[in-house]
DSSP file (Angstrom, degrees, kcal/mol; ACC not computed):
  #  RESIDUE AA STRUCTURE BP1 BP2  ACC     N-H-->O    O-->H-N    N-H-->O    O-->H-N    TCO  KAPPA ALPHA  PHI   PSI    X-CA   Y-CA   Z-CA
    1    1 A X     >        0   0    0      0, 0.0     4,-1.3     0, 0.0     3,-0.2   0.000 360.0 360.0 360.0 -40.7   36.0   45.7   -5.5
    2    2 A X  H  >  +     0   0    0      1,-0.2     4,-2.0     2,-0.2     3,-0.0   0.843 360.0  57.1 -65.8 -31.7   32.5   45.8   -4.2
    3    3 A X  H  4 S+     0   0    0      1,-0.2    -1,-0.2     2,-0.2     6,-0.1   0.848 103.2  53.8 -67.4 -32.8   33.6   47.8   -1.1
    4    4 A X  H  4 S+     0   0    0     -3,-0.2     3,-0.4     1,-0.2    -1,-0.2   0.851 109.9  46.3 -71.2 -32.7   35.1   50.4   -3.4
    5    5 A X  H  < S+     0   0    0     -4,-1.3     2,-0.5     1,-0.3    -2,-0.2   0.898 127.3  24.7 -78.0 -39.6   31.8   51.0   -5.2
    6    6 A X    ><  +     0   0    0     -4,-2.0     3,-0.9     1,-0.1    -1,-0.3  -0.750  67.1 170.4-124.4  83.8   29.6   51.1   -2.1
    7    7 A X  T 3  S+     0   0    0     -2,-0.5    -1,-0.1    -3,-0.4    -2,-0.1   0.768  76.9  53.9 -68.5 -24.3   31.7   52.1    0.8
    8    8 A X  T 3  S+     0   0    0      2,-0.0     2,-0.6     1,-0.0    -1,-0.2   0.632  93.6  80.0 -87.4 -12.4   28.7   52.6    3.1
    9    9 A X    <   -     0   0    0     -3,-0.9     2,-0.5    -6,-0.1    -3,-0.1  -0.836  66.1-157.6 -97.5 124.4   27.2   49.1    2.6
   10   10 A X        -     0   0    0     -2,-0.6     2,-0.6     2,-0.0    -3,-0.1  -0.871  11.8-137.7-101.0 131.4   28.9   46.3    4.6
   11   11 A X        -     0   0    0     -2,-0.5     2,-0.4     2,-0.0    -8,-0.0  -0.772  18.3-139.0 -89.7 122.8   28.5   42.8    3.2
   12   12 A X        -     0   0    0     -2,-0.6     2,-0.5     2,-0.0    -1,-0.0  -0.660  17.8-169.1 -84.9 131.7   27.8   40.4    6.0
   13   13 A X        -     0   0    0     -2,-0.4     2,-0.5     2,-0.0    -2,-0.0  -0.982   1.4-168.5-122.9 126.4   29.6   37.1    5.8
   14   14 A X        -     0   0    0     -2,-0.5     3,-0.5     1,-0.1    -2,-0.0  -0.948  18.8-165.8-118.7 133.4   28.7   34.3    8.1
   15   15 A X  S    S+     0   0    0     -2,-0.5    -1,-0.1     1,-0.2    -2,-0.0   0.350  80.2  80.1 -91.6   4.5   30.6   31.1    8.5
   16   16 A X        +     0   0    0      2,-0.1    -1,-0.2     0, 0.0     2,-0.1   0.345  66.0 110.5 -95.8   7.5   27.7   29.5   10.3
   17   17 A X  S    S-     0   0    0     -3,-0.5     2,-0.3     1,-0.1     0, 0.0  -0.384  72.4-106.1 -79.1 158.2   25.6   28.6    7.2
   18   18 A X        -     0   0    0     -2,-0.1     2,-0.2     1,-0.0    -1,-0.1  -0.619  29.7-132.3 -84.5 143.2   25.1   25.0    6.0
   19   19 A X     >  -     0   0    0     -2,-0.3     4,-1.9     1,-0.1     5,-0.2  -0.505  24.5-109.3 -87.2 164.9   27.0   23.8    3.0
   20   20 A X  H  > S+     0   0    0      1,-0.2     4,-2.4     2,-0.2     5,-0.2   0.875 118.9  55.4 -61.5 -38.1   25.2   21.9    0.2
   21   21 A X  H  > S+     0   0    0      1,-0.2     4,-2.2     2,-0.2    -1,-0.2   0.904 106.7  49.6 -63.2 -42.2   27.0   18.7    1.2
   22   22 A X  H  > S+     0   0    0      1,-0.2     4,-2.1     2,-0.2    -1,-0.2   0.887 111.3  49.3 -64.6 -38.8   25.7   18.9    4.8
   23   23 A X  H  X S+     0   0    0     -4,-1.9     4,-2.4     2,-0.2    -2,-0.2   0.907 110.6  50.5 -66.7 -41.8   22.1   19.5    3.5
   24   24 A X  H  X S+     0   0    0     -4,-2.4     4,-2.1     2,-0.2    -2,-0.2   0.885 110.0  49.8 -65.4 -38.5   22.4   16.5    1.2
   25   25 A X  H  X S+     0   0    0     -4,-2.2     4,-2.2     2,-0.2    -1,-0.2   0.912 111.3  49.4 -65.0 -42.4   23.6   14.3    4.0
   26   26 A X  H  X S+     0   0    0     -4,-2.1     4,-2.2     1,-0.2    -2,-0.2   0.909 111.2  48.9 -63.8 -41.9   20.7   15.4    6.2
   27   27 A X  H  X S+     0   0    0     -4,-2.4     4,-2.4     1,-0.2    -1,-0.2   0.891 110.4  51.6 -65.2 -38.9   18.2   14.8    3.5
   28   28 A X  H  X S+     0   0    0     -4,-2.1     4,-2.3     2,-0.2    -2,-0.2   0.905 109.7  49.3 -64.1 -41.7   19.7   11.3    2.8
   29   29 A X  H  X S+     0   0    0     -4,-2.2     4,-2.1     2,-0.2    -2,-0.2   0.916 112.2  47.9 -64.1 -43.0   19.4   10.4    6.6
   30   30 A X  H  X S+     0   0    0     -4,-2.2     4,-2.5     2,-0.2    -2,-0.2   0.896 110.8  52.1 -64.2 -40.3   15.8   11.6    6.7
   31   31 A X  H  X S+     0   0    0     -4,-2.4     4,-2.4     2,-0.2    -2,-0.2   0.915 109.7  48.4 -63.6 -43.2   15.0    9.6    3.5
   32   32 A X  H  X S+     0   0    0     -4,-2.3     4,-2.1     1,-0.2    -1,-0.2   0.907 112.3  49.6 -63.4 -41.3   16.5    6.4    5.0
   33   33 A X  H  X S+     0   0    0     -4,-2.1     4,-2.3     2,-0.2    -2,-0.2   0.909 111.8  47.7 -64.8 -42.2   14.5    6.9    8.2
   34   34 A X  H  X S+     0   0    0     -4,-2.5     4,-2.7     2,-0.2     5,-0.2   0.895 110.4  51.2 -67.4 -39.9   11.2    7.5    6.3
   35   35 A X  H  X S+     0   0    0     -4,-2.4     4,-2.3     2,-0.2    -1,-0.2   0.913 111.2  49.2 -62.8 -41.3   11.7    4.4    4.1
   36   36 A X  H  X S+     0   0    0     -4,-2.1     4,-2.1     2,-0.2    -2,-0.2   0.917 112.5  47.3 -63.1 -44.0   12.3    2.3    7.2
   37   37 A X  H  X S+     0   0    0     -4,-2.3     4,-2.2     2,-0.2    -2,-0.2   0.902 112.5  48.6 -65.5 -41.3    9.2    3.7    8.9
   38   38 A X  H  X S+     0   0    0     -4,-2.7     4,-2.3     2,-0.2    -1,-0.2   0.884 111.1  50.4 -68.1 -37.2    7.0    3.2    5.9
   39   39 A X  H  X S+     0   0    0     -4,-2.3     4,-2.4    -5,-0.2    -1,-0.2   0.899 110.6  50.0 -64.3 -40.3    8.3   -0.4    5.5
   40   40 A X  H  X S+     0   0    0     -4,-2.1     4,-2.2     2,-0.2    -2,-0.2   0.898 110.3  50.0 -64.5 -40.3    7.6   -1.1    9.1
   41   41 A X  H  X S+     0   0    0     -4,-2.2     4,-2.1     2,-0.2    -2,-0.2   0.900 109.8  51.1 -64.7 -41.3    4.0    0.3    8.7
   42   42 A X  H  X S+     0   0    0     -4,-2.3     4,-2.1     2,-0.2    -2,-0.2   0.925 110.9  47.3 -63.0 -45.4    3.5   -1.8    5.6
   43   43 A X  H  X S+     0   0    0     -4,-2.4     4,-2.4     1,-0.2    -1,-0.2   0.891 109.7  54.9 -62.3 -38.9    4.6   -5.0    7.5
   44   44 A X  H  X S+     0   0    0     -4,-2.2     4,-2.1     1,-0.2    -1,-0.2   0.905 108.1  48.3 -61.8 -42.1    2.4   -4.0   10.4
   45   45 A X  H  X S+     0   0    0     -4,-2.1     4,-2.1     2,-0.2    -1,-0.2   0.895 111.6  49.1 -66.3 -39.9   -0.7   -3.7    8.2
   46   46 A X  H  X S+     0   0    0     -4,-2.1     4,-2.3     2,-0.2    -2,-0.2   0.884 111.1  50.2 -68.6 -36.2    0.0   -7.1    6.5
   47   47 A X  H  X S+     0   0    0     -4,-2.4     4,-2.4     2,-0.2    -2,-0.2   0.889 110.3  50.3 -66.0 -38.2    0.4   -8.7   10.0
   48   48 A X  H  X S+     0   0    0     -4,-2.1     4,-2.1     2,-0.2    -2,-0.2   0.888 110.6  49.8 -66.6 -38.6   -2.9   -7.2   11.1
   49   49 A X  H  X S+     0   0    0     -4,-2.1     4,-2.0     2,-0.2    -2,-0.2   0.922 112.5  46.7 -64.9 -44.5   -4.6   -8.5    8.0
   50   50 A X  H  X S+     0   0    0     -4,-2.3     4,-2.6     1,-0.2    -2,-0.2   0.888 110.8  52.6 -65.0 -39.3   -3.2  -12.0    8.6
   51   51 A X  H  X S+     0   0    0     -4,-2.4     4,-1.0     2,-0.2    -1,-0.2   0.895 107.2  52.4 -64.2 -39.4   -4.2  -11.9   12.3
   52   52 A X  H >X S+     0   0    0     -4,-2.1     4,-2.6     1,-0.2     3,-0.7   0.932 111.5  46.3 -61.2 -44.9   -7.7  -11.0   11.3
   53   53 A X  H 3X S+     0   0    0     -4,-2.0     4,-2.7     1,-0.2     5,-0.3   0.912 108.6  55.5 -63.5 -41.5   -7.9  -14.0    9.0
   54   54 A X  H 3< S+     0   0    0     -4,-2.6     4,-0.3     1,-0.2    -1,-0.2   0.669 114.2  41.4 -67.9 -15.4   -6.4  -16.3   11.6
   55   55 A X  H <X S+     0   0    0     -4,-1.0     4,-0.9    -3,-0.7    -2,-0.2   0.844 120.4  39.4 -92.5 -45.0   -9.2  -15.3   14.0
   56   56 A X  H  X S+     0   0    0     -4,-2.6     4,-2.4    -5,-0.2     5,-0.2   0.904 108.3  59.0 -76.0 -42.6  -12.1  -15.3   11.6
   57   57 A X  H  X S+     0   0    0     -4,-2.7     4,-2.6    -5,-0.2     5,-0.2   0.902 105.3  46.9 -61.2 -46.8  -11.3  -18.4    9.5
   58   58 A X  H  > S+     0   0    0     -5,-0.3     4,-2.3    -4,-0.3    -1,-0.2   0.879 112.7  52.1 -62.6 -33.9  -11.3  -21.0   12.3
   59   59 A X  H  X S+     0   0    0     -4,-0.9     4,-2.1     2,-0.2    -2,-0.2   0.926 111.6  45.4 -65.4 -43.7  -14.5  -19.5   13.7
   60   60 A X  H  X S+     0   0    0     -4,-2.4     4,-2.4     2,-0.2    -2,-0.2   0.882 112.1  51.7 -67.4 -37.9  -16.2  -19.8   10.3
   61   61 A X  H  X S+     0   0    0     -4,-2.6     4,-2.4     2,-0.2    -1,-0.2   0.907 110.4  48.8 -64.6 -41.1  -14.8  -23.4    9.8
   62   62 A X  H  X S+     0   0    0     -4,-2.3     4,-2.3     2,-0.2    -2,-0.2   0.883 109.9  52.4 -64.5 -38.2  -16.2  -24.4   13.2
   63   63 A X  H  X S+     0   0    0     -4,-2.1     4,-1.7     2,-0.2    -2,-0.2   0.930 111.5  45.2 -62.7 -45.7  -19.6  -22.8   12.3
   64   64 A X  H  X S+     0   0    0     -4,-2.4     4,-2.0     1,-0.2    -2,-0.2   0.882 111.0  54.0 -66.6 -37.5  -19.7  -24.8    9.0
   65   65 A X  H  X S+     0   0    0     -4,-2.4     4,-2.7     1,-0.2    -1,-0.2   0.898 106.5  52.1 -62.0 -40.6  -18.6  -28.0   10.9
   66   66 A X  H  X S+     0   0    0     -4,-2.3     4,-1.9     1,-0.2    -1,-0.2   0.886 108.3  51.1 -63.1 -38.2  -21.5  -27.5   13.3
   67   67 A X  H  X>S+     0   0    0     -4,-1.7     5,-2.0     2,-0.2     6,-1.3   0.882 110.5  49.3 -66.0 -37.1  -23.9  -27.2   10.4
   68   68 A X  H ><5S+     0   0    0     -4,-2.0     3,-0.9     4,-0.2    -2,-0.2   0.931 111.0  49.4 -65.5 -45.6  -22.5  -30.5    9.0
   69   69 A X  H 3<5S+     0   0    0     -4,-2.7    -2,-0.2     1,-0.3    -1,-0.2   0.833 111.2  49.2 -64.8 -32.6  -22.8  -32.2   12.3
   70   70 A X  H 3<5S-     0   0    0     -4,-1.9    -1,-0.3    -5,-0.2    -2,-0.2   0.575 115.9-114.9 -82.9  -9.1  -26.4  -31.1   12.7
   71   71 A X  T <<5S+     0   0    0     -3,-0.9    -3,-0.2    -4,-0.6    -2,-0.1   0.563  83.7 120.2  88.0   8.1  -27.3  -32.2    9.2
   72   72 A X  S   <S+     0   0    0     -5,-2.0     2,-0.5    -6,-0.2    -4,-0.2   0.888  79.6  39.2 -70.5 -38.9  -28.0  -28.7    7.9
   73   73 A X  S    S-     0   0    0     -6,-1.3    -2,-0.3    -9,-0.2    -1,-0.2  -0.951  93.8-124.6-112.3 129.8  -25.3  -29.2    5.3
   74   74 A X        -     0   0    0     -2,-0.5     2,-1.4     1,-0.1    -5,-0.1  -0.384  24.6-110.3 -72.6 149.6  -24.9  -32.6    3.6
   75   75 A X  S    S+     0   0    0     -7,-0.1     2,-0.3    -2,-0.1    -1,-0.1  -0.682  77.4 105.3 -81.8  95.2  -21.6  -34.4    3.8
   76   76 A X  S    S-     0   0    0     -2,-1.4     2,-0.4    60,-0.0    17,-0.1  -0.968  84.5 -68.9-160.6 164.7  -20.5  -34.2    0.1
   77   77 A X  S    S+     0   0    0     -2,-0.3     2,-0.3    18,-0.1    17,-0.2  -0.502  76.6 139.6 -62.9 121.1  -18.1  -32.3   -2.1
   78   78 A X  E     -A   93   0A   0     15,-1.9    15,-3.6    -2,-0.4     2,-0.3  -0.964  33.5-162.9-157.3 165.6  -19.6  -28.8   -2.0
   79   79 A X  E     +A   92   0A   0     -2,-0.3     2,-0.3    13,-0.3    13,-0.2  -0.981  19.1 141.6-153.3 161.6  -18.7  -25.1   -1.8
   80   80 A X  E     -A   91   0A   0     11,-2.3    11,-3.1    -2,-0.3     2,-0.2  -0.974  38.9 -87.6-177.2-173.9  -20.3  -21.8   -1.0
   81   81 A X  E     -A   90   0A   0     -2,-0.3     9,-0.2     9,-0.3     2,-0.2  -0.706  31.9-119.3-113.3 164.8  -20.2  -18.4    0.6
   82   82 A X        -     0   0    0      7,-1.5    -1,-0.1     4,-0.5     9,-0.0  -0.446  47.0 -75.7 -94.1 176.5  -20.9  -17.2    4.1
   83   83 A X    >   -     0   0    0     -2,-0.2     3,-1.2     1,-0.1    -1,-0.2   0.066  56.3 -83.4 -67.7-177.4  -23.5  -14.6    4.9
   84   84 A X  G >  S+     0   0    0      1,-0.3     3,-1.2     2,-0.1     4,-0.1   0.781 124.5  64.4 -61.1 -30.3  -23.3  -10.8    4.3
   85   85 A X  G 3  S+     0   0    0      1,-0.3    -1,-0.3     2,-0.1     3,-0.1   0.837 116.3  29.6 -63.6 -31.4  -21.3  -10.2    7.5
   86   86 A X  G X  S+     0   0    0     -3,-1.2     3,-1.6     1,-0.1    -4,-0.5  -0.431  79.2 149.9-121.0  54.4  -18.5  -12.3    6.1
   87   87 A X  T <   +     0   0    0     -3,-1.2    -1,-0.1     1,-0.3    -2,-0.1   0.732  66.7  56.2 -67.2 -24.2  -19.0  -11.6    2.4
   88   88 A X  T 3  S+     0   0    0     -3,-0.1    34,-2.8    -4,-0.1     2,-0.3   0.540  94.1  85.6 -84.1  -5.2  -15.4  -11.9    1.4
   89   89 A X  E <   + B   0 121A   0     -3,-1.6    -7,-1.5    -6,-0.2     2,-0.3  -0.740  52.2 177.8-101.8 144.0  -15.1  -15.5    2.8
   90   90 A X  E     -AB  81 120A   0     30,-2.3    30,-2.8    -2,-0.3     2,-0.3  -0.910  13.6-144.1-135.4 165.8  -16.0  -18.7    1.0
   91   91 A X  E     -AB  80 119A   0    -11,-3.1   -11,-2.3    -2,-0.3     2,-0.4  -0.932   6.8-166.2-132.6 155.5  -15.8  -22.4    2.0
   92   92 A X  E     -AB  79 118A   0     26,-2.1    26,-3.0    -2,-0.3     2,-0.5  -0.985   6.7-160.3-142.5 129.4  -15.1  -25.6    0.1
   93   93 A X  E     -AB  78 117A   0    -15,-3.6   -15,-1.9    -2,-0.4     2,-0.4  -0.946   5.2-172.2-116.3 128.5  -15.7  -29.1    1.4
   94   94 A X  E     - B   0 116A   0     22,-2.4    22,-2.8    -2,-0.5     2,-0.4  -0.981   7.3-166.4-120.2 128.5  -14.0  -32.2    0.0
   95   95 A X  E     + B   0 115A   0     -2,-0.4     2,-0.3    20,-0.2    20,-0.2  -0.930  15.1 157.7-119.8 135.9  -15.1  -35.6    1.2
   96   96 A X  E     - B   0 114A   0     18,-2.1    18,-3.4    -2,-0.4     2,-0.2  -0.978  48.3 -87.7-148.2 158.1  -13.3  -39.0    0.7
   97   97 A X  E     - B   0 113A   0     -2,-0.3    16,-0.3    16,-0.2     2,-0.2  -0.462  48.8-115.7 -67.0 136.1  -13.4  -42.3    2.4
   98   98 A X        -     0   0    0     14,-2.4     2,-0.7    -2,-0.2    14,-0.1  -0.502  22.5-127.8 -73.7 139.2  -10.9  -42.5    5.3
   99   99 A X        -     0   0    0     -2,-0.2     2,-0.4    -3,-0.0    -1,-0.1  -0.802  27.4-168.3 -91.3 119.5   -8.1  -45.0    4.9
  100  100 A X        -     0   0    0     -2,-0.7     2,-1.3    12,-0.1     0, 0.0  -0.877  20.7-136.6-109.4 138.9   -7.9  -47.2    7.9
  101  101 A X        +     0   0    0     -2,-0.4     2,-0.4     4,-0.0     3,-0.1  -0.721  42.0 158.5 -95.8  87.8   -5.0  -49.5    8.5
  102  102 A X        -     0   0    0     -2,-1.3     3,-0.1     1,-0.1    -2,-0.0  -0.882  42.3-142.1-111.8 142.6   -6.7  -52.7    9.6
  103  103 A X  S    S+     0   0    0     -2,-0.4     2,-0.5     1,-0.2    -1,-0.1   0.894  94.9  37.8 -70.1 -38.6   -5.2  -56.2    9.4
  104  104 A X  S    S-     0   0    0     -3,-0.1    -1,-0.2     2,-0.0     2,-0.1  -0.956  95.1-117.6-114.3 127.2   -8.4  -57.8    8.3
  105  105 A X        -     0   0    0     -2,-0.5     2,-0.5    -3,-0.1    -2,-0.0  -0.389  29.8-162.7 -64.6 134.9  -10.7  -55.9    6.0
  106  106 A X        -     0   0    0     -2,-0.1     2,-0.7    -4,-0.0    -4,-0.0  -0.974  13.9-137.0-120.6 129.3  -14.0  -55.1    7.5
  107  107 A X        -     0   0    0     -2,-0.5     2,-0.4     4,-0.0     3,-0.1  -0.771  23.3-162.3 -85.5 118.9  -17.0  -54.1    5.4
  108  108 A X        -     0   0    0     -2,-0.7     3,-0.4     1,-0.1    -2,-0.0  -0.825  20.6-144.7-103.2 142.3  -18.8  -51.3    7.1
  109  109 A X  S    S+     0   0    0     -2,-0.4     2,-0.4     1,-0.3    -1,-0.1   0.893 101.6  21.6 -67.2 -39.0  -22.3  -50.3    6.2
  110  110 A X  S    S-     0   0    0     -3,-0.1    -1,-0.3    28,-0.0     3,-0.1  -0.816  91.7-150.8-130.9  89.7  -21.5  -46.7    6.7
  111  111 A X        -     0   0    0     -3,-0.4    25,-0.5    -2,-0.4     2,-0.2  -0.142  24.2 -97.0 -68.7 157.9  -17.7  -46.1    6.3
  112  112 A X  E     - C   0 135A   0    -14,-0.1   -14,-2.4    23,-0.1     2,-0.4  -0.489  41.9-151.5 -70.4 138.4  -15.7  -43.4    8.0
  113  113 A X  E     -BC  97 134A   0     21,-3.4    21,-2.2   -16,-0.3     2,-0.6  -0.912  10.9-137.6-119.1 142.8  -15.2  -40.4    5.9
  114  114 A X  E     -BC  96 133A   0    -18,-3.4   -18,-2.1    -2,-0.4     2,-0.5  -0.869  24.0-167.2 -95.7 123.8  -12.4  -37.8    5.8
  115  115 A X  E     -BC  95 132A   0     17,-3.2    17,-2.6    -2,-0.6     2,-0.6  -0.957   7.8-165.8-120.0 118.9  -13.8  -34.3    5.4
  116  116 A X  E     -BC  94 131A   0    -22,-2.8   -22,-2.4    -2,-0.5     2,-0.6  -0.920   5.6-169.0-106.3 115.8  -11.5  -31.4    4.6
  117  117 A X  E     -BC  93 130A   0     13,-3.2    13,-3.2    -2,-0.6     2,-0.5  -0.923   5.6-168.8-108.3 116.6  -13.2  -28.0    5.1
  118  118 A X  E     -BC  92 129A   0    -26,-3.0   -26,-2.1    -2,-0.6     2,-0.5  -0.904   8.9-157.5-111.2 131.4  -11.3  -25.1    3.6
  119  119 A X  E     -BC  91 128A   0      9,-3.3     9,-2.3    -2,-0.5     2,-0.3  -0.931  15.4-168.7-106.4 128.1  -12.1  -21.4    4.3
  120  120 A X  E     -BC  90 127A   0    -30,-2.8   -30,-2.3    -2,-0.5     2,-0.6  -0.868  16.8-146.7-117.8 149.2  -10.8  -18.9    1.7
  121  121 A X  E >   -B   89   0A   0      5,-1.2     3,-1.5    -2,-0.3     5,-0.2  -0.964  28.4-125.1-115.5 115.1  -10.6  -15.2    1.8
  122  122 A X  T 3  S+     0   0    0    -34,-2.8     3,-0.1    -2,-0.6   -34,-0.0  -0.285  92.2  21.1 -63.6 140.0  -11.1  -13.6   -1.6
  123  123 A X  T 3  S+     0   0    0      1,-0.3     2,-0.3     2,-0.0    -1,-0.3   0.578 111.7  84.4  81.4   9.9   -8.4  -11.3   -2.8
  124  124 A X  S <  S-     0   0    0     -3,-1.5    -1,-0.3     2,-0.2    -3,-0.2  -0.952  78.4-127.0-139.1 159.5   -5.8  -12.8   -0.4
  125  125 A X  S    S+     0   0    0     -2,-0.3     2,-0.2    -3,-0.1    -3,-0.1   0.416  73.7 115.1 -84.6   4.2   -3.4  -15.7   -0.4
  126  126 A X        +     0   0    0     -5,-0.2    -5,-1.2    -4,-0.0     2,-0.3  -0.492  34.5 165.1 -82.3 142.4   -4.7  -17.0    2.9
  127  127 A X  E     -C  120   0A   0     -2,-0.2     2,-0.4    -7,-0.2    -7,-0.2  -0.982  19.3-156.9-149.4 150.9   -6.6  -20.2    3.4
  128  128 A X  E     -C  119   0A   0     -9,-2.3    -9,-3.3    -2,-0.3     2,-0.5  -0.995   8.9-163.3-131.9 125.4   -7.5  -22.3    6.5
  129  129 A X  E     -C  118   0A   0     -2,-0.4     2,-0.5   -11,-0.2   -11,-0.2  -0.943   4.0-168.9-116.3 128.4   -8.2  -26.0    6.3
  130  130 A X  E     -C  117   0A   0    -13,-3.2   -13,-3.2    -2,-0.5     2,-0.5  -0.967   9.0-162.9-113.1 121.3  -10.0  -28.0    9.0
  131  131 A X  E     +C  116   0A   0     -2,-0.5     2,-0.3   -15,-0.2   -15,-0.2  -0.909  18.3 159.9-108.6 129.4   -9.8  -31.8    8.6
  132  132 A X  E     -C  115   0A   0    -17,-2.6   -17,-3.2    -2,-0.5     2,-0.4  -0.941  31.0-128.1-142.3 165.4  -12.2  -34.0   10.5
  133  133 A X  E     +C  114   0A   0     -2,-0.3     2,-0.3   -19,-0.2   -19,-0.2  -0.925  38.2 140.6-118.5 138.8  -13.6  -37.5   10.3
  134  134 A X  E     -C  113   0A   0    -21,-2.2   -21,-3.4    -2,-0.4     2,-0.4  -0.940  41.6-106.5-160.6-179.8  -17.3  -38.4   10.4
  135  135 A X  E     -C  112   0A   0     -2,-0.3   -23,-0.1   -23,-0.2     3,-0.1  -0.943  26.9-126.3-121.5 142.5  -19.9  -40.7    9.0
  136  136 A X        -     0   0    0    -25,-0.5     6,-0.1    -2,-0.4   -62,-0.0  -0.277  49.3 -73.5 -74.5 171.3  -22.7  -39.8    6.6
  137  137 A X        -     0   0    0      1,-0.1    -1,-0.2     4,-0.1   -66,-0.0  -0.349  50.5-115.8 -67.7 148.5  -26.2  -40.7    7.5
  138  138 A X    >   -     0   0    0      1,-0.1     3,-1.7    -3,-0.1    -1,-0.1  -0.102  36.7 -93.7 -68.9 176.2  -27.4  -44.3    7.4
  139  139 A X  T 3  S+     0   0    0      1,-0.3    -1,-0.1     2,-0.1    -2,-0.1   0.785 130.1  59.6 -63.3 -24.6  -30.0  -45.5    5.0
  140  140 A X  T 3  S-     0   0    0      1,-0.0    -1,-0.3     0, 0.0    -3,-0.0   0.576 121.8-109.5 -78.2  -9.2  -32.4  -44.8    7.8
  141  141 A X    <         0   0    0     -3,-1.7    -2,-0.1    -5,-0.0    -4,-0.1   0.578 360.0 360.0  90.3  10.7  -31.4  -41.2    7.9
  142  142 A X              0   0    0     -6,-0.1    -3,-0.1     0, 0.0    -5,-0.1   0.430 360.0 360.0-100.1 360.0  -29.5  -41.4   11.2
């Protein structure tokens, strides 16, 4: 009918066009690929964050342990923050007498203590605990 009205205009018909179904399948494949890539990127960022904590926290715990051993920080239940360079990190020290399995009880003047030093990163679920054993200073201050 259209040919009869406009005899000089030829309507081009191409069988090479995409159908709606083919376009929808292609979009679905692209969407699945993008979701997979974004999930992989998210996991990569969380692994990098955890790796940073696993590097920094033992270093900070060792630093605090060195301060305890030098007598800068007293061996007692305490907590605090690190300097501005590590502003998101905090520490907590818990001290208790170490339990020794001895057959005969021995009274020690300065008993062995179990010291648990925990490093926390604010805003994250990560924590690192370093447990060590030591003695507090004698009455003489040694």
